[in-house]
C-alpha positions in Angstrom: 52.0 -26.6 47.8 51.9 -24.7 44.6 48.0 -25.0 44.6 48.0 -22.9 47.7 49.3 -19.8 45.9 45.9 -19.4 44.1 44.2 -19.2 47.5 46.5 -16.6 49.0 44.5 -13.9 50.8 45.3 -10.1 50.6 43.9 -7.1 52.4 41.1 -4.8 50.7 41.8 -1.2 51.4 39.3 -0.9 54.2 40.3 -3.7 56.1 44.0 -2.6 55.4 43.4 0.9 57.3 41.7 -1.2 60.1 44.5 -3.8 60.1 47.3 -0.8 60.4 45.3 0.3 63.4 45.4 -3.2 65.1 48.9 -4.2 63.8 50.7 -4.3 67.0 48.1 -7.1 68.2 49.2 -9.1 65.1 52.9 -9.0 65.3 54.3 -6.9 68.5 57.1 -5.9 66.0 56.9 -4.0 62.7 58.8 -3.8 59.3 61.0 -6.7 59.8 61.3 -9.9 57.5 61.2 -13.7 58.4 64.2 -15.5 57.8 64.8 -19.2 58.3 66.5 -22.4 58.3 67.6 -23.8 55.0 64.9 -25.7 53.3 67.3 -28.3 52.7 66.4 -29.7 56.3 62.7 -29.5 55.7 63.2 -32.4 53.2 62.7 -34.6 56.0 59.8 -33.7 57.8 59.8 -36.1 60.5 56.3 -37.6 61.1 54.4 -34.9 58.9 52.0 -36.9 58.9 49.2 -36.1 61.0 48.6 -36.6 64.6 45.1 -36.5 65.7 44.5 -36.4 69.5 41.0 -36.6 71.0 40.1 -36.2 74.6 38.0 -38.5 76.5 34.8 -38.5 78.7 31.3 -37.5 78.1 29.6 -34.9 80.3 26.1 -33.6 80.0 26.6 -31.5 77.1 26.4 -27.8 77.3 23.1 -26.5 75.7 24.1 -25.6 72.1 22.6 -22.2 72.3 24.7 -21.2 75.2 28.0 -22.4 73.5 27.9 -21.3 69.9 27.5 -17.7 69.1 27.3 -16.8 65.2 28.1 -13.2 64.2 25.8 -11.6 61.4 28.8 -10.7 59.5 27.7 -8.7 56.3 30.3 -11.0 54.4 28.5 -14.0 55.7 26.6 -14.8 52.4 29.7 -14.1 50.1 31.0 -17.0 48.1 34.1 -18.9 49.0 36.2 -17.2 46.6 35.6 -13.8 48.0 35.4 -14.3 51.7 38.9 -13.4 53.3 40.1 -14.1 56.8 40.9 -10.6 57.3 37.3 -9.8 57.0 36.9 -11.0 60.6 38.2 -8.5 63.3 40.1 -10.3 66.1 38.4 -10.5 69.3 39.1 -11.7 72.7 36.0 -13.4 73.1 35.1 -16.1 70.5 32.7 -14.6 67.8 31.8 -17.0 64.9 31.2 -15.6 61.4 30.0 -17.8 58.7 32.8 -18.5 56.1 33.5 -20.5 53.1 30.3 -20.1 51.4 28.3 -20.5 54.6 29.6 -24.3 54.9 31.9 -23.4 58.2 32.2 -20.8 60.8 35.4 -19.0 61.5 36.7 -16.9 64.1 39.9 -15.0 65.0 41.0 -15.1 68.6 43.4 -12.7 70.2 45.4 -14.4 72.7 48.8 -13.4 74.7 51.9 -14.3 72.9 53.5 -14.8 76.2 51.2 -17.1 78.5 53.6 -16.8 81.5 53.4 -13.0 81.6 50.5 -11.9 79.4 50.5 -8.3 78.0 48.6 -6.2 75.8 51.7 -5.4 73.7 52.7 -8.7 72.2 49.5 -10.9 71.0 49.0 -13.7 68.6 45.9 -14.2 66.5 44.6 -17.8 66.5 42.6 -18.6 63.4 39.6 -21.2 64.2 37.4 -23.1 62.2 34.1 -25.2 63.1 31.9 -27.6 61.2 28.6 -27.5 62.9 26.7 -30.6 64.1 23.8 -31.4 62.1 22.2 -33.9 64.3 21.2 -31.3 67.3 18.8 -33.4 69.0 21.6 -35.3 70.9 24.2 -32.6 70.7 27.4 -33.8 72.2 29.5 -30.5 72.1 32.8 -30.1 70.0 35.6 -32.1 69.1 39.0 -30.4 68.3 41.4 -32.0 65.9 44.8 -31.4 64.9 46.3 -32.7 61.6 49.8 -33.0 62.7 53.2 -31.7 61.2 54.1 -29.7 63.2 53.2 -27.0 60.7 50.1 -28.5 59.0 47.0 -26.2 58.9 44.0 -27.2 61.0 42.0 -24.7 59.0 42.9 -26.2 55.6 42.4 -29.9 56.9 38.9 -29.2 58.4 37.9 -27.5 55.3 39.5 -30.0 52.9 37.9 -33.1 54.7 36.2 -32.1 57.9 32.6 -33.7 56.8 34.6 -37.0 56.5 35.9 -36.8 60.0 32.4 -36.0 61.4 31.0 -38.9 59.7 33.5 -41.0 61.9 32.9 -39.0 65.0 29.2 -38.6 64.9 27.3 -35.6 63.5 25.9 -34.7 66.9 29.6 -33.1 67.3 30.7 -29.9 66.0 34.3 -30.5 64.5 36.6 -27.5 65.2 40.4 -27.1 64.3 42.6 -24.1 64.4 45.8 -23.0 62.7 48.5 -23.1 65.5 50.5 -19.9 66.3 53.0 -19.3 63.3 50.9 -21.1 60.6 48.5 -20.1 58.0 45.9 -17.9 59.0 47.1 -17.5 62.4 49.4 -14.3 63.1 52.2 -13.7 63.0 53.0 -16.1 60.6 56.6 -17.9 60.3 58.0 -16.8 57.1 61.5 -17.1 55.9 61.7 -15.6 52.5 60.6 -12.4 50.9 58.9 -13.9 48.0 58.1 -17.4 46.5 61.2 -16.9 44.1 63.4 -16.7 46.8 62.3 -20.0 48.4 62.4 -21.8 44.9 66.0 -20.5 44.1 67.1 -21.8 47.7 65.4 -25.2 47.1 67.1 -25.6 43.5 70.5 -25.6 45.6 69.7 -28.9 47.2 72.7 -31.0 47.5 70.8 -34.3 47.8 70.5 -36.9 50.6 73.4 -36.5 53.1 75.3 -39.8 51.9 74.5 -39.1 48.3 78.1 -38.5 47.6 81.4 -38.2 49.6 81.2 -34.8 51.4 77.6 -34.4 50.9 76.9 -34.0 54.7 79.4 -31.1 54.9 77.7 -29.2 52.2 74.4 -29.8 54.1 75.8 -28.8 57.6 77.1 -25.4 56.0 73.8 -24.6 54.4 71.9 -25.4 57.6 74.2 -23.2 59.6 73.8 -20.4 57.1 70.1 -20.6 57.4 70.2 -20.8 61.1 71.9 -17.6 61.2 69.4 -15.8 59.4 66.5 -16.8 61.6 62.9 -15.1 61.0 61.4 -11.8 60.6 60.3 -11.5 64.1 62.5 -13.4 66.5 59.9 -12.5 69.5 57.4 -15.1 68.2 60.1 -17.9 67.9 60.2 -17.8 71.6 56.5 -18.6 71.8 55.8 -21.2 69.1 56.5 -24.4 71.3 54.0 -27.2 72.3 53.4 -25.7 75.7 52.0 -22.6 74.1 50.0 -24.5 71.5 48.3 -26.7 74.6 47.6 -23.5 76.4 46.1 -21.9 73.4 44.1 -25.2 73.0 42.8 -24.7 76.6 41.9 -21.3 76.1 39.8 -22.1 72.8 37.9 -24.9 75.0 37.2 -22.2 77.7 35.9 -19.8 75.1 33.7 -22.6 73.7 32.0 -22.8 77.1 33.4 -26.2 77.7 35.3 -27.4 80.8 37.1 -30.6 79.2 38.4 -31.5 76.0 37.3 -34.0 73.2 40.3 -34.4 70.7 41.7 -36.5 67.8 45.3 -35.8 67.0 47.5 -37.2 64.5 51.2 -37.6 64.2 52.6 -34.2 65.7 49.2 -33.9 66.9 49.8 -36.9 69.1 52.5 -34.7 70.8 50.2 -31.9 71.2 47.6 -34.1 72.9 50.2 -35.9 75.2 51.4 -32.4 76.2 48.0 -31.2 77.0 47.1 -34.4 78.8 50.3 -34.1 80.9 49.5 -30.5 81.7 46.2 -30.5 82.3 44.9 -34.2 82.9 41.7 -33.2 84.7 40.6 -31.3 81.3 40.6 -34.8 79.2 37.3 -36.2 78.4 38.0 -37.9 75.2 41.5 -38.1 73.5 42.3 -40.1 70.3 46.2 -40.3 69.9 46.6 -41.6 66.3 50.1 -42.4 64.8 52.1 -41.8 67.8 55.2 -40.0 68.1 57.2 -40.9 71.2 56.8 -37.8 73.7 60.1 -38.5 75.3 62.1 -39.0 72.1 60.6 -35.9 70.9 61.4 -33.7 73.8 64.8 -35.3 75.0 66.2 -36.8 72.0 67.8 -39.5 74.5 67.2 -42.6 72.1 66.0 -43.2 68.6 62.6 -44.9 68.2 61.0 -43.1 65.2 62.6 -45.0 62.2 62.1 -48.5 63.7 59.4 -49.7 61.6 60.5 -48.1 58.2 61.9 -51.3 56.9 58.9 -53.3 58.1 57.0 -50.8 55.8 59.4 -51.5 53.0 59.3 -55.1 53.3 55.4 -54.8 52.9 56.1 -53.3 49.6 58.0 -56.4 48.4 55.3 -58.7 49.9 52.4 -57.0 48.1 54.1 -56.3 45.1 54.8 -60.2 44.7 51.3 -61.1 45.9 49.5 -58.6 43.5 51.6 -60.2 40.3 53.0 -58.8 37.2 49.6 -57.3 36.2 49.0 -55.2 39.1 52.7 -54.5 40.2 55.0 -53.0 37.4 58.0 -53.9 39.3 57.0 -57.3 40.0 59.7 -60.3 40.3 59.3 -64.1 41.2 60.0 -63.4 44.9 59.9 -60.6 47.4 63.5 -60.8 47.8 64.2 -60.5 44.0 62.0 -57.3 44.2 64.4 -56.0 46.9 67.3 -56.9 44.9 65.9 -55.1 41.6 65.4 -51.8 43.7 69.1 -52.3 44.8 70.4 -52.7 41.4 68.4 -49.7 40.3 69.7 -47.4 43.0 73.2 -48.7 42.3 72.9 -47.8 38.7 71.4 -44.2 39.4 74.3 -43.2 41.5 76.3 -43.1 38.3 73.7 -42.8 35.7 70.9 -40.2 36.6 68.0 -40.0 34.2 67.3 -36.8 32.2 63.6 -35.7 31.4 63.8 -33.1 28.7 61.1 -30.7 27.4 61.3 -32.4 24.2 59.5 -35.2 25.5 55.6 -35.3 26.3 56.2 -35.2 30.1 53.0 -34.1 31.6 49.9 -32.5 30.5 48.9 -30.8 33.8 52.0 -29.2 35.0 54.9 -27.1 34.0 57.2 -29.1 31.6 60.5 -28.1 33.1 63.6 -30.4 32.3 64.8 -32.4 35.4 67.5 -34.6 36.3 66.4 -37.6 38.4 69.1 -38.5 40.6 69.7 -41.4 43.4 68.6 -38.7 45.9 65.5 -38.3 44.3 64.6 -42.0 44.3 65.8 -42.4 48.0 63.2 -39.4 48.9 60.5 -41.1 46.7 60.8 -44.1 48.4 60.4 -42.5 51.9 57.5 -40.7 50.7 55.9 -43.9 49.5 56.3 -45.6 53.0 53.7 -42.7 54.3 50.9 -44.0 52.1 51.3 -47.5 50.8 47.5 -47.6 49.8 47.8 -44.6 47.6 51.4 -44.5 46.7 52.8 -48.3 46.3 51.3 -49.0 43.0 52.6 -45.6 41.4 55.9 -46.1 43.2 56.2 -49.4 41.5 55.6 -48.0 38.1 58.0 -45.2 38.4 60.8 -47.8 39.4 60.1 -49.8 36.4 60.2 -46.8 34.2 63.4 -45.5 35.6 65.2 -49.1 35.0 64.4 -48.3 31.3 65.7 -44.8 31.6 62.1 -43.4 31.4 61.7 -40.4 34.0 58.2 -39.4 32.8 56.3 -41.3 35.5 58.5 -40.0 38.1 58.0 -36.4 36.7 54.2 -36.6 36.8 54.1 -38.3 40.3 56.4 -35.4 41.7 54.3 -32.6 40.1 50.8 -34.2 41.6 52.0 -35.6 44.8 51.2 -32.8 46.7 48.5 -31.0 44.7 44.7 -31.2 45.1 44.4 -31.8 41.3 44.6 -28.2 39.9 47.3 -27.1 37.6 50.4 -25.5 39.4 50.5 -21.7 38.8 53.7 -20.2 37.7 56.0 -19.4 40.5 56.4 -15.8 38.9 52.9 -15.4 39.3 52.8 -16.4 43.0 52.0 -13.3 45.3 54.3 -12.9 48.5 52.2 -12.5 51.6 53.5 -10.9 54.3 53.7 -12.6 57.8 51.5 -10.3 59.3 48.5 -11.1 56.8 46.5 -14.1 57.1 46.4 -16.8 54.4 44.9 -20.0 53.7 47.6 -22.9 53.0 47.8 -26.5 53.4 50.7 -26.0 55.9 53.9 -24.2 56.8 57.0 -26.3 56.3 59.1 -23.4 57.9 57.1 -23.8 61.1 58.4 -27.5 61.7 61.9 -26.9 62.8 60.7 -23.7 64.5 58.2 -25.6 66.8 60.3 -29.0 67.0 63.4 -27.2 68.1 61.6 -25.2 70.9 60.4 -28.3 72.4 64.1 -29.8 72.5 66.8 -28.8 74.6 69.8 -27.1 73.0 71.9 -29.2 70.6 75.4 -28.3 69.9 76.5 -31.1 68.1 79.6 -31.3 65.8 79.4 -32.4 62.1 81.3 -35.5 63.2 78.6 -36.2 65.8 75.8 -35.8 63.4 77.6 -38.3 61.3 77.4 -40.8 64.0 73.7 -40.0 64.6 73.2 -40.4 60.8 75.0 -43.8 60.7 72.9 -44.9 63.6 69.6 -44.2 61.5 70.8 -46.0 58.5 71.7 -49.0 60.7 68.1 -48.8 62.2 66.5 -48.6 58.7 68.4 -49.2 55.6 65.3 -48.2 53.4 65.0 -44.4 54.6 67.1 -43.7 57.5 69.6 -41.5 55.8 66.5 -39.6 54.2 65.1 -38.7 57.5 68.3 -37.6 59.3 68.3 -33.9 58.8 65.4 -33.1 61.4 68.0 -32.9 64.1 70.5 -30.7 62.1 67.7 -28.3 61.9 68.1 -27.3 65.6 72.0 -27.3 65.8 73.1 -23.8 67.0 70.0 -22.1 67.4 70.4 -19.3 69.8 66.5 -18.4 70.3 65.2 -20.5 72.8 61.7 -20.7 74.0 60.4 -19.0 77.1 58.1 -21.7 78.1 59.3 -25.3 77.4 57.2 -28.3 78.9 59.7 -31.3 79.3 57.7 -33.8 81.4 56.7 -35.6 83.2 54.6 -36.9 80.4 51.9 -38.7 82.5 49.0 -38.2 84.2 45.9 -39.5 85.7 43.2 -38.4 83.2 39.7 -37.7 83.6 38.9 -40.2 81.1 41.2 -42.9 79.6 43.0 -42.3 76.5 42.6 -44.2 73.3 45.9 -44.8 71.4 45.5 -46.0 67.6 48.5 -47.2 65.6 49.4 -49.1 62.7 51.1 -52.4 63.2 54.2 -50.9 61.2 54.4 -47.1 60.9 57.3 -45.8 59.1 57.8 -42.6 61.3 55.4 -43.3 64.4 56.1 -47.0 65.3 53.9 -49.1 67.5 56.5 -49.1 70.3 56.1 -45.1 70.6 52.3 -45.9 71.2 53.5 -48.4 73.9 55.6 -46.1 75.4 53.3 -43.1 75.7 50.5 -45.0 77.0 52.4 -46.2 80.2 52.2 -42.7 81.6 48.5 -42.8 81.3 46.6 -45.1 83.5 43.7 -47.1 82.1 44.4 -46.1 78.3 44.2 -48.5 75.5 46.2 -49.4 72.4 43.9 -50.2 69.5 46.2 -51.8 66.8 45.4 -51.4 62.9 46.9 -54.3 61.0 48.3 -52.0 58.3 51.3 -50.0 57.1 51.7 -46.3 56.8 51.8 -43.4 59.0 48.5 -42.8 61.0 45.4 -45.3 60.7 43.8 -43.1 58.2 46.7 -43.9 55.7 44.7 -47.2 55.1 41.0 -47.3 55.6 39.6 -49.6 58.2 35.9 -49.6 59.1 36.9 -51.7 62.2 39.0 -48.9 63.6 36.5 -46.2 62.7 33.6 -48.2 64.6 36.0 -48.1 67.6 36.7 -44.6 67.7 33.1 -43.5 66.7 31.9 -45.7 69.7 34.8 -44.2 72.0 33.3 -40.6 71.2 29.7 -41.5 71.2 29.5 -44.0 74.2 32.9 -43.8 76.0 33.8 -47.3 74.9 37.2 -48.6 75.0 38.5 -51.7 73.0 39.7 -54.5 75.0 43.5 -54.5 75.3 45.2 -56.4 72.7 42.3 -55.6 70.1 43.6 -55.6 66.4 41.6 -54.3 63.6 42.0 -55.3 60.0 42.2 -53.1 57.0 39.5 -52.6 54.3 42.1 -52.8 51.5 45.5 -53.8 51.2 48.5 -52.1 49.0 48.0 -52.6 45.1 44.0 -53.0 45.5 42.2 -50.1 44.0 39.8 -48.3 46.1 36.4 -48.2 44.6 33.5 -46.3 45.6 30.8 -48.5 44.4 28.4 -50.2 46.8 29.9 -48.4 49.8 28.4 -47.6 53.0 28.6 -43.8 54.1 31.5 -44.7 56.8 33.6 -46.6 54.1 33.2 -44.0 51.7 34.4 -41.4 54.3 37.5 -43.3 55.2 38.3 -43.6 51.2 38.4 -40.0 51.1 40.4 -39.3 54.2 42.8 -42.0 52.9 43.0 -40.2 49.5 43.0 -36.5 51.1 45.9 -34.2 50.1 46.9 -33.0 53.7 48.9 -34.6 56.3 50.4 -37.8 55.3 53.3 -37.3 53.1 56.0 -34.6 53.8 56.8 -32.5 50.9 60.6 -33.8 50.2 61.3 -31.5 47.3 62.0 -34.3 44.8 
């Protein structure tokens, strides 16, 4: 996320004075510092990928003029580089201000921190962004989307690729998103470190994947316990960042928009948010698309393990598609898929004993800081896990990295590592990055420190011993040989937490929604398997599962015009696919995405597949 640091938003002197007056509304507590769980845990963002929920059912749309109120802000004509979120004064009614060079509308909504006992003393400020409909003769109202995480920024995601989403949904809809409480421009923000330097120094102490060496799991466990003991700057907000509070915030946003029912598209964790909303308020669902489904009961109860069940299917797809692509397209080619698998096993065995060193004396990269790096077995394991999220985008690059590492060349790995999470801009020096206090709004792609805070708020208390966690890790490795161990740490993040949510929704996860839900899932999703969509849909009568015959996390990891047309018709006409419908992708791994001769819809899908939000977790390679 180094690119984000260039966009951090500070206070000008006038707004700083105004902010001081209203500061209680932003934090409920003054002068503390956030502390958090060791970032080691966050190497494994379970399902960071993006979960987009959409709600069903048309109503006769409310006339546009009665729903949308655009404030004539004195800042609305300033360009995007000058505009700052703190130029908007928080309000308890939804007041839109032109933002980001006039391409979007933004608002800051003042809501109770505690929905069970609202007060004027403890408040949260939710940052909301809107891309307005352009086809207003047949205006159909707003669609809210969530890009997943938990911890991804809805503001950034909409600003980044909202127009492409709107092309799929239809331009007679506004597209709206928001930063959930604790994230980005919503306040107070979850923050663990006083400065970017502190965060980086902690990351440098990473001990590797938990089974990298004997005893690693004990090192990780100790680091996590130390991180949990520190907690955050304001413990108050940690009691109110679970999905139940997010769902209630979304309901309030809906009401402030003048709407009675929700239209929603959610990806990855967004399917958790959508599923909880549909369970709590089934009569408020008008359209709901649940894409890349996380199992609702597994997320909230941890009574069984489903999430890694398709990981090895996606890994097998790498072997198969590499072989089909041939030697010229796949640098890790071998005569059979099984020989490719053996080639990778041999490389990993070699790197356990012989890491690859990349030194500054070599021409490493022209677009990033040339810092020496030791590339270890753990790095390759994490890269493997990351590649499974986005086969279309990453399989070919992953094959090139593996082939280079075989010959002791770490430069392709180094280059991919420095660019995987960037939008193309050079990474700024960490020493120049400004620390943004948690009571000041900022634009960021996401907040990885929010992931365990939200996830652990949804779970019951976990008090496993290290030995019990070792058993859990072994189960994951047995389910998925390719990346089960890499994805083991998410549960460890919740062990020993003493701050518990005041409001936790734990089911039942079912409801007779006003309009049936559309579930969308890849045939093999590395962290949101098809079985999870099946389990979730059973609680919602009339719901339908649309299967996309592709690999990776959420349908947008692979362009499919077929899938996009079904989603479009669902929003526009309330049409559901027949049960058992399957869509083929427009591309397969190792085929290049070409913009030539594309329809507008196909171009939008390509852009979403290449988007730099939501799909691949930052694994700190």
